[in-house]
N, C-alpha and C positions, 0 to 999 in steps of 0.2 A: 568442208566436206561436200557441199553441194557443187562447188566448182569441179572437184575431182569426179563427182558422179556425172556432171554434164560432159566432161571430157570423155569419160568412158562411153556414154551414150552416143556421143559424136563419132567415136571410133568404130562402134558397131553399127552405125548408120541409123540410129533411132533417136535423134536429138529432140524430137517433138514429144517424147514421153514425159519430159520435165519442163515446167514453165521456164522462160528465159530469165526472169528476175525472181529474187528471193521475196520481194514484196507480195507477189502473186500467191506465194505459199504462206504468207503471214509471218515470215522470218525477218526480224528487225536487224539492222546492221549492228555489229558489236562495237564496244567502246574503242575509241582511237587513243592510243597511248603515244603522246608525242612530247618531246623535250624542246620543241622549237621555242625560242625566245628566252631560254634559261640563261641568265648571266649571273656573275658573282659581283656583289656590291663591294665597294672599296673597304668598308668596315669588315665584312666577312673575309675578304681577300687577306687583309693583314692578320686577322685571327687565324686563318689557315696557315699562312707563312710562319707564324710564331710556333705553331704546333709541330710543323714538319722539321724533324731534327737532321735528316740526311741532307747535306748541302747540294748534292747532285739532283736529288728529287726537287728541292727548292728551285734550283736553276731550271729544271725542266718545266716546272709550273710557271716560272717567269717567262720562259721562252714561249710557252703557249699563250699566256695572257698578253704579252707585249709584242710578239712577232707572229702570232697566229699559227703556231706549229701544232700538228697533231702529236699524239703520244709517241708513235714510232719515229716521227721526224725529229722530235726533241731528243729522244734517246740516242739516235744515230748521228745527231748533228756534230760536226767537227768545227768548232769555232775558229781554229787557227787556219783552216783550209777554206771553209765556206764563207767566211766574212771577208769581203773585199771592199775597201774604201768605205763608201757610205751606203752599201747594200749587202744583204745576206742571201746567199744562194741556198735553197732548200732542195737538195738532190737525193740524198739517201732516205729511203722510207717514204718518198713522195707517192701519193695515191696515183695509180696508173703509171708509175715510173716516170712521170713528166716533171722535170725540174722547174722551179719557179724562183723568183727572187722577191724579197721584201726590202723596200727602201727604208733606211734608218731616218726617222723624222723627229723622234722625241728623245728626251733624256732617259726616260724609263726603258726605251728600247736599247739604248747604248749601255745602260746599267745592266740589263739582263744579259746582253752580249758579253760585257766585261766579266760578269760573274761566271759565265760559262767558260770563258777563256782562262780564268784563274784556276779552274778545276781540272783543266785538261792540258795536254802538251802535244805538240806535233800533229800527227794525223789521227789521234785517238778521239773518239766521241765521248759522250757523257756516261757510257756504260763503264763501270769500274773494272779493272783487270781481274779482280777476284770472281767475277761472274763470267762463266765460260761462254754462255750464249745469250742472245737477246731475250729468248723466252724465259730463262731463269731470272734475268733482270726484271722483266715485265711482271712476273709473278711476285717477286720481292717488292717492287714498287707498289703494286696494287694492294698488297697486304698492308704496307705502311700507310698508304692513303686511306684505306678503310679504317685503320686504327685512329686516325686523326679526324675522321668524320667525312671523308670524301668517298662517295660510292652511291650506288643506286638506292640503297636503303635510306640514305639521308637526303636524297634528291639533289645532290651536288656531285658532279662528276668532273673528271679531268678535262673533258671536252668543253665543259662550260667556260673554262678559261679562254679557250679559242673563240667561243661564241662572244665572250666579252670583248675580245680584241676586235672582232668583226663589227660589233655594235659601236664601239668607240671610233673605229676607223670610218664607218658610215656617217656618224654624227659630224666628224671632222670634214668629210667630203661634202656633206650637205651645206655646212657653214661656208 
């Protein structure tokens, strides 16, 4: 609220009516809510996979954990088109629209890729034909994930699988 008020005072040409910092007013900074560093342990990972019944959701989780895909990227991923030799192109749903690729280095990555390939055909992604839009699929998936204990309330999110991939990859690079 104070930053909005400062902006207003700046626009009317009276910025000196309010001190430049909140500390001068005795206002302490609010709590920082961050999820940085949240990863999923192997034991919790297997527990989550056992609870998820829908094979396409399970495949999306595996793509996130083993290939570092975001939710939208995993949903729109076309394994028969985007997997080439020993790397995977992530084109659809990529943040900023910039494609990138991930090199297949481990058996788990290959397993996640093969599981996704088994569920799709041709140029189709992981969204089943019975879901007309990406948004309907997203809502369905998040309901399913919340029912098995993945959500903000349980402090484990879909994106934590991607963070886990990043941590595993960094440990490998450091070694």
